[in-house]
C-alpha positions as CSV (number, residue, x, y, z in Angstrom):
1,M,-135.9,-41.9,-1.2
2,A,-136.0,-38.3,-2.4
3,P,-133.6,-37.2,-5.2
4,R,-130.6,-35.3,-4.0
5,D,-129.9,-31.8,-5.2
6,Y,-126.2,-31.5,-6.0
7,K,-126.3,-28.0,-7.4
8,N,-126.1,-26.1,-4.1
9,R,-123.5,-28.3,-2.7
10,G,-120.2,-26.6,-2.3
11,R,-117.0,-27.5,-4.0
12,A,-114.9,-30.2,-2.6
13,Q,-111.9,-29.1,-0.6
14,P,-108.6,-29.9,-2.2
15,R,-106.7,-32.6,-0.4
16,K,-103.5,-31.7,1.2
17,K,-100.5,-33.5,-0.1
18,Q,-98.5,-35.3,2.5
19,I,-94.9,-34.8,2.0
20,E,-92.9,-37.8,3.0
21,Q,-89.6,-36.9,4.6
22,A,-86.7,-38.8,3.1
23,P,-84.9,-40.9,5.6
24,P,-81.6,-39.5,6.8
25,K,-78.7,-40.8,4.8
26,S,-76.9,-43.3,6.8
27,K,-73.2,-42.9,7.0
28,I,-72.9,-46.6,7.7
29,K,-73.7,-47.5,4.0
30,L,-71.0,-45.1,2.9
31,V,-68.4,-46.6,5.2
32,I,-69.3,-50.1,4.0
33,V,-69.0,-49.1,0.4
34,L,-65.6,-47.5,1.0
35,I,-64.3,-50.6,2.9
36,V,-65.5,-53.0,0.1
37,T,-63.8,-50.8,-2.5
38,L,-60.6,-50.7,-0.5
39,L,-60.6,-54.5,-0.1
40,V,-61.2,-55.1,-3.8
41,T,-58.4,-52.8,-4.9
42,S,-55.9,-54.2,-2.4
43,G,-56.8,-57.7,-3.5
44,F,-56.2,-56.8,-7.1
45,G,-52.9,-55.2,-6.2
46,Y,-51.8,-58.3,-4.3
47,M,-52.8,-60.6,-7.2
48,L,-50.6,-58.5,-9.6
49,W,-47.7,-58.7,-7.2
50,A,-48.0,-62.4,-6.8
51,I,-48.1,-62.9,-10.6
52,K,-45.0,-60.8,-11.0
53,A,-43.1,-62.9,-8.5
54,K,-44.0,-66.2,-10.2
55,A,-43.2,-65.0,-13.8
56,P,-39.5,-66.0,-13.9
57,E,-40.2,-69.5,-12.6
58,Q,-42.8,-70.1,-15.3
59,Q,-40.4,-68.9,-18.0
60,E,-37.8,-71.4,-16.9
61,K,-40.4,-74.2,-17.0
62,N,-41.5,-73.2,-20.5
63,Q,-37.8,-73.2,-21.8
64,Q,-37.3,-76.7,-20.4
65,T,-40.5,-78.1,-22.0
66,Q,-39.6,-76.5,-25.4
67,V,-36.2,-78.2,-25.4
68,Q,-37.9,-81.6,-25.1
69,T,-40.6,-81.2,-27.7
70,P,-38.7,-80.8,-31.0
71,Q,-39.3,-84.4,-32.4
72,E,-40.1,-84.5,-36.0
73,K,-42.9,-86.7,-37.1
74,P,-43.2,-87.7,-40.7
75,L,-46.1,-86.3,-42.6
76,P,-48.8,-88.8,-43.7
77,K,-48.9,-89.7,-47.4
78,M,-51.3,-87.7,-49.6
79,P,-54.5,-89.5,-50.3
80,E,-55.0,-90.6,-53.8
81,E,-57.4,-88.6,-56.0
82,K,-60.8,-90.2,-56.5
83,W,-61.5,-88.4,-59.7
84,Q,-59.5,-87.9,-62.8
85,Y,-60.9,-84.6,-64.0
86,I,-58.9,-82.7,-61.4
87,D,-55.7,-83.7,-63.1
88,E,-57.1,-83.1,-66.6
89,L,-58.3,-79.6,-65.8
90,K,-55.1,-78.4,-64.2
91,D,-53.4,-77.7,-67.6
92,K,-56.4,-77.2,-69.8
93,E,-56.9,-73.8,-71.3
94,V,-60.3,-72.6,-72.5
95,I,-60.5,-70.4,-75.5
96,V,-63.5,-68.1,-75.7
97,D,-64.6,-66.5,-78.9
98,V,-65.6,-63.0,-78.2
99,P,-67.4,-61.4,-81.1
100,E,-66.5,-57.9,-81.9
101,R,-69.1,-55.2,-81.4
102,K,-71.0,-54.3,-84.5
103,K,-70.5,-50.8,-85.6
104,S,-73.7,-48.8,-85.3
105,T,-75.0,-47.1,-88.4
106,R,-76.8,-44.7,-86.2
107,R,-75.4,-41.7,-84.2
108,Y,-76.6,-40.7,-80.8
109,Q,-77.2,-37.5,-78.8
110,M,-77.7,-36.9,-75.1
111,Q,-80.2,-34.3,-74.0
112,C,-79.6,-33.1,-70.5
113,A,-82.0,-30.1,-70.2
114,S,-84.8,-28.2,-71.9
115,F,-85.8,-24.6,-71.1
116,K,-88.3,-22.0,-72.2
117,S,-85.7,-19.2,-72.1
118,K,-82.5,-19.2,-74.1
119,Q,-80.7,-17.5,-71.2
120,A,-81.3,-20.5,-68.8
121,A,-80.1,-22.9,-71.6
122,E,-76.9,-20.9,-72.1
123,E,-76.2,-20.9,-68.3
124,T,-76.6,-24.7,-68.2
125,K,-74.3,-25.0,-71.2
126,A,-71.7,-22.8,-69.4
127,R,-71.9,-25.0,-66.2
128,M,-71.3,-28.1,-68.3
129,A,-68.3,-26.3,-69.9
130,F,-66.8,-25.8,-66.5
131,I,-67.0,-29.6,-66.0
132,G,-65.2,-30.2,-69.3
133,V,-68.2,-31.3,-71.4
134,E,-69.0,-29.5,-74.6
135,A,-72.7,-28.9,-75.1
136,M,-74.9,-27.2,-77.7
137,V,-78.2,-25.3,-77.4
138,K,-80.6,-26.4,-80.0
139,N,-83.9,-24.9,-81.1
140,R,-86.1,-26.2,-83.8
141,K,-87.9,-23.8,-86.1
142,G,-91.3,-22.8,-84.7
143,E,-90.6,-24.2,-81.2
144,S,-90.1,-22.1,-78.1
145,W,-88.0,-24.7,-76.2
146,Y,-84.2,-24.5,-76.0
147,R,-82.6,-27.9,-75.6
148,V,-79.1,-28.5,-74.1
149,V,-77.7,-31.4,-76.2
150,L,-74.4,-33.2,-76.2
151,G,-73.1,-35.2,-79.1
152,P,-73.1,-36.7,-81.7
153,F,-71.8,-40.0,-80.3
154,E,-70.9,-43.1,-82.3
155,S,-72.6,-45.6,-79.9
156,K,-74.6,-45.6,-76.7
157,R,-71.6,-47.0,-74.9
158,D,-69.7,-43.8,-75.7
159,T,-72.3,-41.8,-73.9
160,E,-72.0,-43.6,-70.6
161,P,-68.7,-42.0,-69.3
162,V,-70.0,-38.5,-70.2
163,R,-73.3,-39.3,-68.5
164,H,-71.6,-40.5,-65.3
165,K,-69.4,-37.4,-65.2
166,L,-72.5,-35.2,-65.5
167,Q,-74.2,-37.2,-62.7
168,R,-71.3,-36.7,-60.4
169,N,-71.6,-33.0,-60.9
170,G,-75.4,-32.8,-60.3
171,F,-76.8,-33.2,-63.8
172,E,-79.3,-36.0,-63.4
173,G,-81.8,-37.4,-66.0
174,C,-79.8,-37.0,-69.2
175,Q,-81.5,-39.0,-71.9
176,V,-79.8,-40.7,-74.9
177,W,-81.6,-40.6,-78.2
178,G,-80.9,-41.1,-81.9
179,W,-79.3,-38.1,-83.6
180,N,-82.0,-36.4,-85.6
181,W,-80.7,-32.9,-86.4
């Protein structure tokens, strides 16, 4: 069989789409749905009317049954305890020795920011002053960094309320160090 030459063959004709016509909406289905809905709502209404008519009779029956029931039965005796420690622990008081915190000989500082420019450090100090925290801008001799420092604090525990106050106002990452100024 000889090879076929597909080059000179024309393009295929696009197929025509067949549009299916939707079947005409039947009015019969609509009528059936309306009838079923009407029957359900009328049945529900009849049920409510029937319950309302029976309600006084049921209340009288309930009152009669309530009159007959009040008979007191004695409570059963409490079971005896199997263990003695329950009675022993009721009145026992435990005394706990809590040692006092040792006073720290060291003082602490909290550094919250460090800037190359003094102006940025002063702005941060001012923002902290609006919160109610008194900060200082420190610069060591020969350094070009300006640190925003709070303190001195007597213990690390004293720094925590201040640090939480700063965190609530957007100052994250404050570090607590020993006071070395």
